[in-house]
C-alpha positions as CSV (number, residue, x, y, z in Angstrom):
1,M,-22.2,-15.7,8.3
2,A,-19.6,-18.1,7.7
3,K,-16.9,-17.5,4.9
4,K,-16.5,-20.0,2.3
5,K,-12.9,-20.9,1.1
6,L,-12.3,-20.3,-2.6
7,P,-10.6,-23.0,-4.5
8,P,-6.8,-22.5,-4.6
9,E,-6.7,-21.6,-8.4
10,I,-9.4,-18.8,-8.0
11,A,-7.8,-17.7,-5.0
12,E,-4.5,-17.4,-6.8
13,F,-6.3,-15.6,-9.7
14,F,-7.6,-12.9,-7.5
15,R,-4.3,-12.5,-5.6
16,K,-2.6,-11.8,-9.0
17,E,-5.3,-9.4,-10.2
18,G,-5.3,-7.4,-6.9
19,S,-1.7,-6.8,-7.0
20,K,-2.0,-5.5,-10.5
21,G,-4.5,-2.8,-9.5
22,G,-2.4,-1.5,-6.7
23,K,0.5,-0.9,-8.9
24,I,-1.6,0.8,-11.6
25,G,-3.3,3.1,-8.9
26,T,-0.1,4.3,-7.3
27,K,1.5,5.2,-10.6
28,R,-1.5,7.2,-11.5
29,R,-1.8,8.9,-8.1
30,L,1.7,9.9,-8.4
31,E,1.3,11.4,-11.8
32,K,-1.4,13.6,-10.4
33,L,0.4,14.9,-7.4
34,T,2.7,18.1,-7.5
35,P,6.3,17.8,-6.3
36,E,5.2,19.7,-3.1
37,Q,2.7,17.1,-2.6
38,R,5.0,14.3,-3.0
39,S,7.3,15.9,-0.6
40,D,4.8,16.4,2.1
41,I,3.8,12.6,1.8
42,A,7.3,11.6,1.9
43,K,8.0,13.7,5.0
44,H,5.0,12.4,6.8
45,A,5.8,8.8,6.0
46,A,9.5,9.4,7.3
47,A,8.1,10.8,10.5
48,A,5.8,7.8,11.0
49,R,8.9,5.4,10.4
50,W,11.1,7.2,13.0
51,S,8.4,7.3,15.6
52,K,7.9,3.6,15.3
53,A,11.7,3.1,15.5
54,G,11.8,5.0,18.8
55,R,8.9,2.8,20.5
56,A,10.4,-0.5,19.2
57,S,13.7,0.1,21.0
58,K,12.2,0.6,24.4
């Protein structure tokens, strides 16, 4: 099925509304996590960044 292109003003509206939802969702998610859970998430993210950095330099 071919995708139809949205008019620019409608596409811009959806882009702005979508970015709002991501910001709200992240804040609410962080409010519900314990400090230990946040720490685990941060450690996992840091490990992923470091593993990518090693591959990029080769």
